[in-house]
N, C-alpha and C positions, 0 to 999 in steps of 0.2 A: 428495214421493216421486217416485222415478224408476221407470219400468217396467223390469222385469228380463226379458231375452230370452236364450234359449239357442239357438244355431244349430249344426248339425252340419257338420263339414268334408266329410262325404260329400255334402252338398248344396252347400256353399259352393264347392267345387272345380269345380262345373259351371257357375258363373256368374262375373260380375265381383265377386269377393269383396272387393276393395279398396273398390269403390263402396259395396257393402252395409254392410260393417263400419264404415267410416269415418263413414257417415251415421247408423247406428244408435248407435254409441258416443258420438256428440255429445249424444244426447238420451235414452239408456237405459243401464242397466247390462248390458253384453254379456258372455256367456260362450260360448266355442266348444268344442264337444265334438269329439273326434278322429274320430268316425264309426266307431269300431271295432265297435260292436254291429251297426250297419247292414252293415258289411263282413263280419262274421261270418255273418250270414244270407245275404248275397249269395254268399258263398263256398260255403255249403252247397247253395244252389239250383243254382249252377253245377256242383257236383260230381255232382249227380244229373240234370243235363240240363234243369233247369227255368228256367235263365236263360242268356242269351247275351250276349257282350260284357262279361263281368265284368272290371273293372279294380280291382285291390286298392288300398287306401289305402297310399300310399308315405310312409315316415317322413321321408325327406330333403325331399320336396316339402312335407309338412306342417310341418316345422321352418322352412322358408323363410317360409311363411305366418305362422307363430307369431311370427317376428321383427316382422312388420307388426302383428299383434294386440297384441304387447307394447308397441309404440310408441303404440298407441291407448289403452293402459291397460286393455285387456280381459283377462279371465281366459281361460285356455285349458287344456284337460285333456290330460294326457300320453296318447300313443297306447298303449293296452293291447292285449293279445292275449287275448281272452276265455277266462277260466279257466286261463290259462297264466302262472303267476307269474314264472318265470325270464325269459321273453321280455319281459314287461311291465316288469320291473325293468331289463333291458338298455336298452329304449327310453327309459325315464325317465333313466337315467344319460347316455345319448347327448345327450338334450335339455339336461340340466344342464351337461354338458361344453361344449356349444355356447353357453353363457351364457343359456339360457332358464330361466324360472321357472314351469314348468307345475304344474297341480294333479295330484299323484300319484294313481294308482289302486290301491286295495287290493282285489285280485281275490277272487272267491269261493274259499274253501278256502286262502287265503293264510296265510303264517306271520306271526304277530303281531310277531315279532322284526324283521321288515322295516319296521315302522312307524317305528322309530327313525331309519332312513335317510331317511325322508320328511320328517322335521322340518326346518323352515326352507327347504324346496325352493320352496314357493309363498310369495309375499310376505305372504299372509294366513294362512299355515299351514293351508291347506285341504287336505283329502283326500277323494277321491271313493270312495264305497262303492256298487258296483253290486249287482244281484241282486234288485231289488224285483219285477221282472216275472215273473208266473206262478210265484210261490213262496208258501209258507205265510207269512202276515204275522207270526205269532208268531216264526217263525224269523228273519225279516228284522229285526224289532224287537230280538230278542236279539243279533243280529249288530251292530247299532248300539251297544248297550251294551257289548259286549265290545271293540269297537274303541276306544270312549271310555275304557274301563278301562285298556287298554294304551297309549293315547296321549291322556292327559288334556289335552294342549296343542292337540289337533287341532280345527279347525273342519270338521266333517263335512258333506259334500254328499251327500245321498241321491239317487242317480241313478234317475230314473223313479218317484219316490215322492211322493205328495201326498194324504194322507188326513187330513181334519180330523174331530175335534180331535186324533186320535192323533199327528199330526206334531208338535204343540206339546208333547207329553209326552216326546218322544225327545230325546236329546242331539245334535241336529243343528243346523247353522248355516244350511244352505240346501238346496233341493230343486228338482225340476222334474218336469213330466209333460206328456203330450199329451192329457190328459183333456178339455181345453177344446174339442177338435174332435169329441167324441163325437156332437154334434148332426148334423154332416154325415157322419160315418162310419156311424152306426147309427140316426139319427133320434131319438137319446136326448138330451134337453135337460136341462141341469143348472142349478140355481139355488142361490146361496149365501144361507142364511137368517140370516147374522150370526154363525154359529158352525160350521156344517158345510154340506155339500152335500146336495141331495136332487134326485131326478129329478122332472120335471114331467109331469103327466098332460095330454096334449094336449087332451082333451075337456073338462077342467075348469079346471086351473090356468092354462092359457094365456089364458083369458078375461080375466084381469087385464091382459094385455099388448096385446090386440088385439080387434077386433070379431068377432062370430060369423061374419060373412061371410069374414073373413080366415082363419079356422080351416079353411075348406073348400078353401083353396088348398094342396093337398097338396104341390105342387112346392117350396114354400118350406121345408118341413120335411125334405126328403129329398135335395135337390141339394147340390152343393158350394158353393153361395152362399146359405146359408140364413139366414133371419131368426132361426131358433132358435140358430144359431151366434153371432149378435150378442148374444142374451140371455145365452148362456154366457160370451161374452167379458166382458160387464159384470160378471157374477158372479165370474169369476176375477180380474179386476182389483180388485174389492171385497175378495175373499179375500186377494189380495196385500197390499193396504193393511192389512187386519186382522192379517195375520201379521207384516208389517214392524214394526208397533207392538209386537209381542211378540218381536222379535229373531229371527224366522225369515224367510228371504229366498227367496221362491218365484219360479221362472223359467218363463215361458211358452215352450214349445218351438216353434220354426219347423217347421211340418209341410209338406213338399213332397208334391205329388201330390194333396193334399186341400184345401189353402188356403195363401195367402200371408198370413202373420201380420200383416205391416204393413198390408196392404190392409184386412184385417178390422178392425184397430184404428182406422184412420183413418175408414173408412166408418161403423163403429159409433158413434164419438164425434161425428162430424158429424151423422149422422141423429138422434142423441139430443141435439142442441144442446149438445154438449160436456159433458154431465152424466153422472155415473156412475149416478145413481139419482134418481127412479124412471125406469123405461124408458117412454117416452111415444110412440115412433114406431110405425109400422105396417109390415107386410111390404112393401107396394108402395113406400113411401118409401125404406125401407132398400135394397131391390133396385135402385132407380133410382140412389141415391147410390153403392152398391157398383159398379155398372156404370161410372159416371163415374170413380171412383177407379181401377178396374182399367184403364180405357182410358188414363188418365194414366200409370199405372205401365208400360204397354206402349209408349206412343208419345212420352211427354215426361217422362223420368225427372227432369230438373232441376226441373221444376214439381212433380212428385210429391213429391220430397224436401222442397221448400219447404212443400208442403201438410202433409206429415208433421210438420215442425217446428211450423208454426202451429197444427195440431190439438192437439198435446201441450201447447203453451203455453196455448192457449185452454181446455184441460181442466184446467189447474192443475198439470200435471206440471212439475217443476223440473229444472234441470241441476246441482243441488247433489249 
């Protein structure tokens, strides 16, 4: 199995995206989101004076980057304009006319007749369906079935959706979410029980993972470098493996401002002796390893990427 990673262009455009994507694509299945949803909220904040220095996502700039992503064999999502079907379709056509093969976006409220134009655009006939965030789940599930009904040939990617076991009952090919970072966002730690996710009770359930003294170290549960996040990381990789065996492909989302996904993966697997289960390390060991990996990422990227490669290979992840 290869790890699946989704990274947003809204983030990638602020770093050396060639370095990041080329190294990730060697050892993981990479998908690049256009960053349109992030751009949508940034635009709203700027319009009400809540954000300064707003720079919109530029289609031409994104298309140039997609040429690079395409050469890596990575998937990349067409630049949509949230809830605006006409502009979204125009963007997709421009990308196709430039020789690109993006994953089309079927926007909320879109005309199902437009699905036919999306056929054969992406090399895997994938279509992205957004709208999972902050909506009624019954409505979103129904939307998946209606898209599949009108486009039975489509491999649907459910943007921002990963609920088990429901996801396995829907006609979707792949999905993604940022839920794995809830431990560091809200102090809410999630565990995969072999079928679905459940939240851990810090005062009881976590005793299986560390000593009573470790439970008293509150900073490990609430900072951006939490041991709880490492537990969640293991759980979501286990869930990824579980879903892959059932032909559903889950993508871990790179979350900026809260965590560097690659650093968390490397530190988690090293501290756990390259094993996915059971979790045997403790907060102090994990924190020490995370700090070392973070320092490498900051000061010696060449060595960091070699460590990333060795860690995945040592953990049994393949390049197939």
